[in-house]
C-alpha positions in Angstrom: -0.2 0.2 -0.6 1.4 3.3 -0.9 0.9 6.7 1.2 1.1 10.4 0.2 2.4 12.1 3.4 3.7 16.0 3.7 6.2 16.9 6.0 5.0 20.3 8.5 7.2 22.6 10.8 5.7 25.1 13.2 8.7 26.6 14.7 10.8 23.5 14.3 8.6 21.6 15.9 7.8 18.6 12.8 5.0 16.4 11.8 4.3 14.4 8.8 0.3 15.0 7.7 -1.7 12.0 5.7 -5.2 13.6 4.3 -6.9 10.3 5.5 -10.4 11.0 5.0 -10.8 8.0 3.1 -9.7 6.2 6.2 -7.5 4.1 4.3 -4.3 4.8 7.2 -3.1 1.3 8.7 -3.5 3.1 12.2 -0.5 0.9 14.5 2.0 1.9 17.0 4.8 0.2 15.8 4.2 1.7 11.8 3.8 5.6 13.2 6.7 5.0 15.0 8.8 3.8 12.5 7.7 6.8 10.1 8.5 9.2 12.6 11.7 7.7 13.5 14.7 10.3 12.6 16.9 7.5 11.1 15.0 4.9 9.5 12.0 6.9 9.1 11.0 10.2 7.3 11.5 11.2 11.2 8.9 13.8 12.8 7.8 15.1 16.6 4.9 13.7 16.0 2.0 11.8 13.1 -1.3 13.8 12.2 -4.2 12.6 10.1 -6.6 15.3 8.6 -9.9 13.3 8.5 -13.7 13.9 8.0 -15.8 14.9 10.4 -19.6 15.7 10.0 -20.1 18.6 11.9 -16.8 20.9 11.7 -14.2 21.1 8.6 -12.0 18.5 9.5 -10.9 16.0 12.2 -7.3 15.9 13.5 -6.2 13.5 14.9 -2.9 13.1 16.5 0.3 10.3 17.4 3.5 10.9 19.2 6.6 9.9 17.9 6.4 6.9 19.5 3.3 5.5 18.1 1.1 6.3 20.6 -2.5 8.6 20.2 -1.7 12.0 21.9 -2.7 15.0 24.1 -3.5 18.2 22.0 -0.6 19.8 20.2 -0.9 23.4 19.5 2.0 23.2 16.9 1.2 20.2 15.1 -3.0 22.2 15.4 -1.2 24.8 13.4 0.2 22.7 11.0 -3.0 20.9 10.3 -4.9 24.1 9.9 -1.9 25.2 7.1 -2.3 21.9 5.6 -6.2 21.3 5.6 -5.8 25.0 4.0 -3.6 23.6 1.4 -5.9 21.3 0.5 -8.5 23.2 0.3 -11.0 22.1 2.4 -11.2 25.9 4.2 -10.2 29.3 3.3 -9.1 31.9 5.9 -11.0 30.3 8.7 -11.9 27.2 10.2 -13.5 25.0 13.0 -12.4 21.5 13.6 -12.3 19.0 16.3 -9.3 17.3 18.1 -9.2 15.3 21.2 -9.3 18.0 23.4 -12.8 19.3 21.7 -13.1 22.4 19.2 -10.8 24.7 17.9 -11.0 27.6 15.6 -8.2 29.3 13.5 -7.3 31.9 10.9 -5.1 32.6 8.3 -3.2 35.3 7.8 -0.6 35.5 5.3 2.4 33.7 7.1 0.7 33.9 10.6 -1.9 31.1 12.0 -4.1 32.2 15.2 -5.4 28.8 16.8 -7.8 28.5 19.6 -6.9 26.5 22.4 -9.0 25.0 24.8 -9.8 27.3 28.2 -7.7 26.3 31.1 -8.7 25.6 35.1 -7.9 23.5 37.8 -4.5 25.3 37.9 -2.0 24.1 40.6 0.7 26.2 41.7 3.1 25.5 44.4 6.4 28.3 45.3 8.9 26.0 42.6 6.7 25.4 40.1 3.2 25.3 38.4 1.3 22.2 36.7 -1.9 22.6 34.6 -3.5 21.6 31.9 -3.2 23.6 28.4 -4.8 20.6 25.5 -1.6 18.6 27.3 -0.8 18.6 31.1 2.6 20.8 31.6 4.9 21.1 35.0 6.5 24.6 34.4 9.5 25.7 36.4 11.5 28.9 36.2 15.7 29.0 35.8 17.6 32.0 35.8 19.4 30.8 32.4 17.8 28.4 30.3 20.4 27.7 28.0 22.1 26.1 30.9 18.9 23.6 31.9 19.6 20.2 31.9 16.8 19.8 29.6 16.3 16.0 29.0 17.9 14.6 32.2 15.6 16.8 34.9 13.1 16.5 32.3 12.5 13.2 32.1 12.7 12.4 36.1 9.8 14.6 36.6 8.2 13.5 33.9 8.2 10.1 35.2 9.2 11.1 39.0 6.8 12.8 40.0 3.3 12.7 41.3 2.4 13.1 37.8 4.1 10.0 36.8 1.6 7.9 37.6 -1.2 9.8 36.1 0.3 9.2 32.6 2.9 11.4 32.7 3.9 15.4 32.0 6.0 17.3 29.5 8.0 19.6 31.7 9.0 23.0 30.6 12.3 25.4 31.5 11.5 29.0 31.7 13.4 32.0 31.5 12.2 35.5 32.0 13.8 37.8 29.2 12.2 41.2 29.8 8.6 42.0 30.8 5.9 39.8 28.3 8.6 38.3 26.6 9.8 34.2 28.1 12.4 31.8 26.4 11.2 28.5 27.7 12.8 24.9 26.0 10.4 21.6 27.0 11.0 18.2 27.6 8.0 16.5 25.7 6.5 13.0 26.7 5.5 10.8 23.9 8.8 11.9 22.3 10.6 11.8 25.2 13.1 14.2 24.4 13.3 18.0 24.0 11.7 19.1 20.6 12.3 22.6 19.2 8.8 23.8 20.6 5.8 22.4 22.3 2.9 24.9 21.3 0.5 23.7 24.2 3.8 24.5 26.9 4.5 27.5 25.5 0.7 28.1 26.1 1.4 26.9 29.6 4.4 29.0 30.5 2.8 32.4 29.3 -0.1 32.1 31.5 2.1 30.8 34.4 3.6 34.5 33.6 1.1 36.0 33.6 0.3 34.6 37.4 3.3 35.0 38.9 4.2 38.4 37.5 1.1 40.0 36.4 2.1 40.5 33.1 -1.0 41.1 30.6 -1.7 40.1 27.0 -0.1 38.6 24.7 2.8 37.1 25.9 6.1 36.2 23.3 8.3 33.4 24.0 11.3 31.8 22.5 11.7 28.9 21.5 14.7 26.9 20.2 12.5 26.7 16.7 11.4 30.7 16.5 9.3 32.8 18.2 5.2 31.8 19.5 2.9 34.8 21.2 0.0 33.6 23.7 -3.0 35.8 23.8 -5.6 35.2 26.2 -8.3 36.4 29.2 -8.3 36.1 32.8 -11.1 35.4 34.1 -10.6 36.3 37.2 -12.3 33.3 39.0 -8.6 30.6 38.2 -9.7 30.0 34.7 -8.4 31.3 31.3 -9.9 31.9 28.3 -10.0 33.0 24.5 -6.7 31.5 24.8 -4.7 31.9 21.3 -1.2 30.4 20.0 -0.5 32.4 17.5 2.7 31.2 14.9 3.6 30.2 11.6 3.1 27.0 10.0 5.3 25.3 6.7 5.3 23.5 4.3 8.6 21.4 4.5 8.0 18.5 1.7 6.1 15.9 0.6 6.6 12.3 -0.5 5.1 8.0 -0.7 5.1 5.7 1.9 5.1 2.3 1.0 3.5 0.4 3.9 
């Protein structure tokens, strides 16, 4: 069986995209992991299927690089929006469904504005914050993010903290550059490594900085792969709404796979 695929990246977070509107992709953990392998496959942080949905423009189904179905991926969300636009599924503005619910997005030039899920039930501690922005995120602050042991410490927290038995958590290391401006590095579960960028992680870090520093919206966030912005509304009852992840998504190349 031959499958056409497309490679997209959003601030260096890269994905294999498949148009699966005919529901013919043979989903298996082993196959997806092999496709995402950076030595023996196409190489990616995850794989995304674009499928039809009767109530929305399309459905996003996301798999981590280890082949398991993942929680929401913000950079992947922007990439699948660009992919759907390139396929002619919509023009300008879209509504789609993902594992965490409904999302809206708009495309303006090279910039995609993706509405994220609302956030509530934040856990705040002296040394870190924890929240679910579509995926679970542990947020801790460091003096120099370039010196952070992202993989070593990140993997320990991902598996060894109280969140380990609950399926684990992504781990973000944050440096404050100046007011409304952060630098972030993220250890991603499912990839089990540092990625160039993590959209739900960037979102969590921006909301955490707002709570700790009182910064307004939007907040600019630097990642290894580029710059993102997060806009939001604090409802003042411990919840955030109207959260938008803003940044690019780019097609890199396309090809075919024999599976």
